[in-house]
N, C-alpha and C positions, 0 to 999 in steps of 0.2 A: 844210630838211633839216638833221639834225645827223649827225655821224660818231660811229660806235660801234665799240668794239673787242671782239671775242667769242672766247672760248676754250671749245672743246667737248672732252669726253672721252667716248670710247666704250669701254666695258669688255668688249667681245667678245674671246674668247681668240684666235680665228683669223681675223682680218679681212684679206681680201685687198685689193690695190690697186683691183681692180674694184668690190668692195663699198663701199670707202671712197669711190670716186668717186660711187658711186649714192646714198650717204648725203649727200655734200656737195651733189649736185644737189637732193635733197629739202629740205635746209636752205635752199638759195638759192631754191627755189620758194616757200617759206614767207615769206621776206623780201620777195620780188618781189610776192607776193600782196597785201601791204599797201601797195605802192607803193615799196618800197625798192629799193636797188641795191647789189650786192656789188661793192667795189672791188678786194679782193684775198682770196685764200684760200690758205693755206700749211698743208700737211699736215706736222706735226712728227714723225710716226712713233710708234712705241711707246715708252713711258717707264714705268718703275716708280714706283709711289707711295712716299712716304716711310714709310708705314705701310699695313697691310691695311684696306681699306674694303669692308664688305659681302661679305667673303670674296674679295676681288679684290685682286691684287698689282700689276696694271699695267693701262694703257689706251692706246688711240690718241688722239693729240691733233690737233686742227684749229683753226687760228687764222683768223679772219676780220675784215676791216675793211669796214664797210658803212654806208651812208647811209639814213636813214629819218626820217620825221616823229617828233618825240619823243612824241606821243600814241599812236603805234603800237607802241611798245617793249613795254609790258605785255601786249598781246594776242599779240605774237610769242613772248614769253617763256613765256606760258601755253600756247601750242601746242607749243613745245619740251618743256615738262614732260610732255606726253602722249605724246611720242615715245619708245617703250620702249628704243630703241637708244641714246639719249643718257643717259649716266651722270651727267655734271655739265655745267652750262654756266654761264658768268660773261659778263655783258655790262656794259661800262662805257662812259660817254660819254667822247669824246675831246675835249680843248680844242684850239683852233688851234695853240698851242704844241706840244702833244703830237703833232698830226698833222704839223706841220712837222719836228719832231725825227725822227718815224718815217720820213717821206720822204727826209730827209737820210741816215739810216743805211741805208736801203734802197739808195740810190744810191751809197754808198760802195764803193770797190775794197777787196778783202780785205786788202791791205797797209795801207791807210789805217785800217781798223778795228782792226787789231792795234795799230798805233802809238797810236791815239787812246784805247785802253782801258787804257794802262799808267798 
């Protein structure tokens, strides 16, 4: 199994926390259906686009880290394209170094993060 990083954008105007949780469960189910496992899910909230896309100005973002066999990524991506509530999705493979860096940043204390980013 390989680790993947995915960013989902949902362009619904009034998406509640409950609705976002339901969408997250549907996405998890699709990944688990092909034998994958979601390691982490982070709701990033509503953010504006840098320019209008298809008459939309903002969207709700969801970041996922998941493990799946590399031959199952294309079928999962195809299923995501069929889901009308997903506006955009980007899936990238994470190298071992990327995963290590992500884990270190995740476990940092807030003061360490500010000091390290200067």
